[in-house]
TORPALUM-638601 format. One record per residue (C-alpha): x, y, z. Coordinates in pm, whole numbers, plus 50000, padded with zeros to 5 digits. Example, Ala and Ser with C-alpha at 12.3 -4.5 7.8 and 13.67 -1.06 7.14 Angstrom:
2
512304955050780
513674989450714
***
This chain:
243
534416542364977
536556543264745
535106520764379
537476511264090
536636495663757
538686479463493
537856475763124
540256472462808
539136500062558
536966487362320
535236503562025
532446524662142
531176502862370
527206492862483
525476508562775
526596488463087
530496497762942
529206529863060
527236522763346
529836508763478
532706536663414
529886560063596
529676541463912
532866540264007
535636567564146
537926558263943
538036540463548
541696520763458
541206519963007
543246486263085
545456497362744
549046471162772
547616440062792
547476417662464
545476425062260
542586393962066
541596390961768
537656389261715
536846413162008
535366441262125
538536464262047
538426476361681
534306460561580
530496471061698
526826465361653
525156498561539
521516496761370
520966492761037
517836485560818
516206470961136
519086448961240
522266445561433
525056447761212
528436446661241
531266478561192
535186471461202
537976495961218
540836479361006
544256476061188
547666472761059
549486442161142
546906429161485
548386403561633
547776384861979
551586390062037
551186428662069
549536451062325
546506468462238
548786507562236
550876487761997
548216484461760
548256506061469
544726518261291
545386512160888
545386550260730
543616541660453
540506577860392
538796561160159
538396531460415
537336550760733
535086570460515
533396540760363
533196529660749
531696567060867
529246562260540
527636531960691
526986552261045
525976583260833
523396564560664
522436542460901
521486573561157
520826605960918
517516604160992
518476598061409
517006629461589
520316631861816
522746631161462
523826663461366
525606666161805
526856628361750
528196625961434
530786654061461
532356639061741
532266600361559
534106613161275
536656634961495
537806605161646
537666579561325
539786608261111
542126615061420
543716594361595
545826563261468
546736541261741
543496519161812
544026522762246
544506558062197
540746562561993
539336542562207
540376560962452
539956594662355
536516586462288
535716573262654
536836610662741
535266625962505
531416610662533
532256609262946
532216648162845
529066646062646
527476625862935
528396643563235
530086621363324
532886628863648
534946596763660
538456600263681
540226574963362
543196565763394
545156544563101
546926513963317
549986520663086
550826552463249
550316533763617
553496524663808
552396491863838
553986457263899
554176443363514
555356409263604
551516400763723
548726382763580
545366383463567
543296384363919
546586391164051
547516421263864
543396432763895
543886431764291
547506448864269
546286478364073
542596481064282
545456485164600
547356508264400
543986530064349
542996523064717
540226504764621
537306493364860
535656479264568
536016459864248
532626465863991
533506442763686
531176434963410
528726404863498
530126384363217
533856379963431
532176364363704
534156331263603
537566351163556
537776357963911
536886347164344
535446370064562
537666360064819
540906367064724
539486400364723
538556396765034
541596390265128
543116426464979
540366443765199
538316444564844
534536436364784
534066421064424
530986430564273
529406430363883
527356450163724
524206440763521
522046460763322
518626469363331
516126458363060
516726495362880
514766496462629
514356532162341
512746538962005
515046534661740
513506548861447
509766525361417
512086491261466
511556465461696
514326473161970
517486455661879
519686458862165
523436458062308
524366480262013
526756500362035
526946532862239
526736553561928
522566535661868
521966555862226
523496581962110
522096587261784
518736580761992
518436597662298
519666630362448
522796629062689
519916639562983
518146602962895
521076586662879
522606595763188
518896579563377
519526547863186
523556544863351
521766547863635
519826511663606
521446488463704
521816466663960
525336448464139
525896415064179
527726395064413
530096372664311
529266332964458
529706298864337
527056284564103
525636320264024
525076357164121
523386370664406
521496404864373
522786436064630
520546459064843
***
């Protein structure tokens, strides 16, 4: 049974994103869809002084009339260095800082396009966490780009001979399970377990960037977290947990 997930390339996304990657055979990075301002393409939360703090990667002429892979990162070393300094100051005393920070610096300083940076971060972090999933750029798939929304997702699944499509739990309202079933695809949603880990001596702050997870946990510990989820089947009026 072949499983597929399709998600936009977010900026060092939270743990559930990586659970979805790890749960499937093929993970499609949706880089050729419209950029949405105010989303998670170029920003995320890290831990600063015990609280969630939003960090943002500045973009050049970002617009909802452009696709994600058409948007460049501002070429300003001072601004990028300030962003890195914020991360460094937040986590310099974290147990895995020396392992993780060079990877973050390399990604932020050596990519000029936001889709490129986020795609490369997926490849690097998957390697670091020993995730074996096949990562595919949507823009490199030979597909029917006249399709939109659910129809396009089903189309991509069929191109990849997928039997199961796994999506983030927040996307339940976007899809109709019957349409997937008619195309021979089971629609399921991934729901992260109640995962907690030590963040210095602070009260735990959930749903931060994967940067936070990697700073405080070994790859082996994170790999165990990747398995802590349930799959939920979409039904009218809510979800149903699958065994």
